[in-house]
N, C-alpha and C positions, 0 to 999 in steps of 0.2 A: 141892542145893538151887545153889549156887551153881555148879554144872555146868550145871546145866537152863537157868539164864539163859544162860550163854554158848553154849549150844548155840543158842538162839534167835536169840540177835544175832546168830550167825555166819549163821545162816540166811534171816535179812533183808537181811543184807548179800548174800549171794549172789543173794537176787530180786531185790534194787534193783541190781544189775550188769547182770542179764539183762535186763529190763526198760529200760534204758539203751541196749544194744546193740541191741534190738530196734527202739526207737521209740514205745515205746509207755509209758505213766506206770505206777509201778509199783505193784505190787499190794499196799497193806498189810492184813495181817491185821486184822478188826474187835477183835482183842483188843490192839493195838499203837497207841500215841499216835503222831501224826506228828511227826516234830522240824522245827522251823521254825529256817530260816539267821536269821542275828543281821545284819544292815548293817553292812557294812565302814564304820567310822568316818572312815576316812583318804580314801577316795572321795567327790566331789561330786556329787552328783546335780543334773543339768540339767533346767531344770522346760519345762515343753512351752510352747510359745507357741499364743497363741490366734491364730485365720486373720484378717488385715486385710478388715476391709469396703470394697467397694467404692466411690467418693465419687457422693454424689447430685450431678450435673451441675446448676449453677446456672443458672439461666433467663436465656437473653442479652437485653440493655436494648436497648430500642429507640431509635434514633437522633435526637437533636432534632430538631426541627424550629425552624427560623432564617428569620425572614422580616425584611426593611426597609422603611422607610418614610417617606416624607417628615415632618419632625416640625415642628410652626410654632409650638410653646409652650417655656415659660423664659427663663430670663435671660441676654443674651448677657454669654460669658466673658467676664473682664476684658482678654483680651487680645487680643481679637475688636472690630470696629468694625461696628454695623449698617450696612449699605450701601441707601438708597432707593434705589430703583428703576423707572422707571414700567411698563417689561414685568412681566407675571406675578405683581405685590405679594405675592399668594397663597405665594411660595415666599423665605424667610427668604435672606439674602444675607450672610455675613458676612466680614469684610477683614482683613488685619493686613498689618505690613510686615517681612519677613525678614531678617535680618542681612547680605543683601547690599543692601538696598534695592529687592526687587524686592516688590511687592503682592500678596501670593498670597489667593485668594476659599476661603470654605468656606461648606458647607450642610446645616446640620442635619440630623441623620437619626436614628432610629429604632429598634434592632435588640430583636425579639422574640424568646427563647427560650422553645418548650415541649417538656417532656420529661417523660409522664404528667401527675402533676397539678399539676409545678411549672411556672412562668411565671416568667422573668426578663425584664425590661426594661429596656434601657439606650441610652444616649442622647450617639450620637457625632459626627461630622461627614465628610463627604466633596468631592469637587470639586464644583463650582458647578453646581446644575441651574435650567436657567430655562426648561425649557417644561414646561407642565403637564402634559402628555402623557407626560411622558418617563416608563421604567419604569427600576427598579432593579436594574442585575444582581445576581446571584445572590452575590455579593460583593464590593461596591462597597467602595472602600479606607475604613478605618477609623483617623479619627486623633483623638485626646484632645488638649483644647490643652495640657496637659502638655508633651507628645512635641513640640510645634512648637517651632522657633527662632529668636524674634524678633529683629530688629533692636534694638541698641542704638548710637544716634548718636556722633560725635564732634562737639562745637562747633565753628565756626567763627565765627573772629575778624572783626568788621565793621570795615568801615574807615567811621568817623564823618567823614568829609571827604566823603567823597560822597554819604552817604546822611544820612540822621535819619528820625526817628520821625513819621510819623500822628497828629493830635491826641490818639488814642483811646489808644496805646499808651504805654509810658515805659522806657526800658532798667535795667538793675540792671547792678549793677557784675557779676556774672557774666558770662563768655566766649560773645556770643552769645543772650544769654538777654534776654526781654520780658515787660512784665507787660500786662494789661490788664483793662476790666472788663467781662462778659458782657451780654447781654440784662436778665440776673435779677438782675444785681447783687454778683455774685460776683468774686473776681479771679482770674484764671486765668492760663497761662503758657503763652512759648512759646521754645524753643530754635532757632538757625537751625546747623541741623548736616548734617554729609555723614554716609551710608549706602555704604558697600561702595563706596567712592573715586567716587562719580557724583556729582552736580551738589549742592549743598546747596538745601535748604529748611528751611522754617519748620515744627516737629512740636511739638505738645502735648508740654508738660513739665511737671515737678514745682518749687514754689520752690528747691530746691538747684540749678534749672538740669540736669537729668536729664532727658533723651525718656522718656517714658512707655512703656517695650516695646510692641513691636509698634504701635505706635501708627499712623496713616495723616497723608501731611503734609496739615496742617490747609487748605490753600488761602487762607490772608488772605495781604494783601500788606502787613506793618505796616509797610516803609520806603517812599521815594519816594525820589525825589534830593534834594540839596540845595537845585538852583535852585529847586524848587517855590515856588509862593508859600506863604506863612503865612495864619493867622488862619483863623476857622470860618467858611466860606460858606454860604447858605442852599442848601438844593436848588434850582437851576437858575440860580444866578448864575453870571455868564460873565467871565473876565479875559484878555485877549490881552497874551504876555509878548515883548519882542524880544531877545533873545541877541545882543547884538554879539560875543561873545567867541567863539560859533560860529556869526553868520550865520544863524543860524535862529528861527523863529518860533514857539510855540507857544500850543493854545489848552485853557483848564482850565476844569473846569465845577464846580459843587458837587453832590455826592453826599451823602447820608447824615452831614453835617458836615466832608467832607472836600473837599480838590481834588484831582480827576480830571483827568489829561490826555487830552482827544479829538482834538488833531490838532497834526499837525507841519508848519511848512513851510520852505521854503529862501528865505532872502531876500537880499538886500543892501543894507547902509546904510552912513552916508559920515562923513567925520572930523568933521561936525558935526552929525552925528546926535543930538537932546539924550537925556540920560537922565531919568526920575524918571517920577511917577505921572500919568497924564493922564484925560481922559474921549474916546470917540469923539465926533466930532461930525459935520458937513453931509458929502454923499457926493454924488457925481456919475458919471455913466454914459461921461463924457469929461471930460478936465481939459486943459486947456494947461498946459505944465510949461516949468520953463527945459533950452530947448534939445528940447522934445520932449510930445508927447500922451499920457495915460495911459488906461488905461480902470479902469473900478471903483472911484473915487477915494473914500479916506473920512479925513477932516481927522482927525490927532492932534491937532495944536496948531500956532497960526500958519501958517506956509508948509509944515510939514512932514505928509505924508501917508502911506497906506498906499496905492500905487497898482500896475499893472501895469509891465511893463519899456514904456520909451517906443515911440513909433510916430512917425514920421516925420512931425513939423511940417507941410511944406509937400505933405503928402499934398492932393488937391483935396476930396477927403471921405472921412466917416467910417470906409464902406465899404472904401474905397482903402486908408485907412491903417492897417485890420488887418493887411493883407498887407506892410506896410511898418517890421514891427517891428526893431529895431537887433539884427541877431542877435549880434555881440559884446557888447552888454549882457545877452542872455537866457544866452549861455554863461558870464559872468560873476556868475550868482547864487551863492551862498555865500562872495563876496569881497566888500571893502568897496571898491564902486565909485562909489557914488551921491552924488548933490551933496546930500543930508541926509535925504531921501526914505523911506521903505522900500519898496523896490521886490522885486514876487512876480511868479510865472506867472499869465498869466491868469485860468488854474483856480482858484489862491489868491486872489487880490484880488477876485475875484467872489465866494468861497465869503465873506470877511469880508464884505464889501458887502450878500451876501443875509442872512447869519447869526445878524451881531452888530449889535447897534440902538446906535442914539444913546444915549451914556451909560456902554456900555460898559466898565470898567476897563483902562487898558493902563497897562502896566511895562514900560521899555526901561531897560537894564541893560547895562555894561560884560560884566559874566563871561557866562561859558559856561550853557548850556545841553544840551538833548536834541541828537544828532548833525545835523546840517542834510543832508537827503537829498538823493538826488541826480534831477536834473531831468529829464524825457526827452528826447532827445537830436537835436541839427536834423540832419534830410536836405539837405546840399547841393545839392541837385538842384534842377531845375523841377519841377514845377509849386512845391515847396514854398520856393523860393527864390524872391522876385520884383525883384531889384537888387542891384547891388552892396552887399552889407552888408545888405540887405534882406528878409523873409520872414516867414512866419505862425509864431506860437505855436504849437508842438505839442498845446498843453492849452486853444487856445482852440474854445469850445465853438460856433462859429458853423458852420452848416453849409453855407459856401462855402471853408472851410478844408481843402484838400487832404488834411489828416493824417485829417480826419474819412472821407473819401470811401472806397469800394471803388477796387481796380488797375482794373476798367471804368472807373469814373466818371473816373477820373485819368487813364488813358488818350485817353478824348474830351475834358477838358479839356486834354491836351497837344495832339489833333490834331482838332480839331473839324473840319477835313474831308473826314475819314473817316466821320463819321456819314452815317448813309442817309437822304437825301431822299428825302417823301414822290412814288411814283410819280404822272401827271398821269391822274386817272382816266377821260377822255376817250380814252388809249391803251391801257385795259383791253380785253379780248376779252369777250365776253357772260357774263354772271351767270351760274351754276348756275341750274339750274331754269328759263331761258327755252326756249318751242320754236327 
């Protein structure tokens, strides 16, 4: 029996060997059970990787649609100041002062971004737009207030020997710092300060003396020269002040409770010119003086008057006298050379004569006031000069004054013999239209 099994196994092995050599699967007798090879536990079986699926492409989003338009609503940012303007008031205009002291302007703009169903509205600012028909570029300059570089000034000391505050303002203990009460009864502050090394100005400030960042110059003039008159005038009140220290005359007018300077004139006073407070009295178109005559004379007190530079007292008439003003006395305006009266140009004396009524307050002081203005120069030739140290006042409005004439009129005045005489009609030929 054992031999029989050995023979069968041997035959099976032979058949299997032949099948492998021929490349065909071995034929196993039906009555034999196939032997299955066991896996080698020492070898690792690599798993089969599944194929990577192709990625599904995402849809390309549509680009956002961005539009700009002028914006007219909302509050003014703290750094900006709304600017009132007559032209195109529908376009808001804001301004601020930058760190260099330069005033910059901005216009509010609304930016609308649409992407799909999403809509984003943003407010920004760009360069000023003053034309209501202006079309915004596709991408205007886009500025936010927090990106600005506002100016913060350096306070400047005020010389209180030269300046004083107007009635509505008070100085504080801080450098260049002033307070005042506005029309609503609120206390406000200003600081006299410089930005970027430029000339100082008055800027809105807080109670600590610091400029409000970015604020514009206030446009207020809280100080006046120390020589200004004191007191609170009524609107329309006038006062004329003679400053012997500077040989100048200033006229002040009451405006909103303050004295405002409206005119400055050159003058000459004398060693005996009185100081004090007076009222204007009588006035004279021509007045005999000590050593001459004066035009547009107005009495100050006693024998002291405002009047023009004296003219020749020996002139045969007033018209002739106008052309015989003492030239050296005119050119001495701005110095103390009068005999006590207050001398002026004809133009200025006439203004006092015409514009300041009887009773106008007069103050004469030895202190200095505004700088004495220069007077128009004398032309030292005929017909402007009419004799030895005589001539016309360049400011005299008289139509006979050569200073008021054209060059052709002056030429005819100098050479009247060159004027064309009317021809004798009897010497004329036949008139046109005659047979």
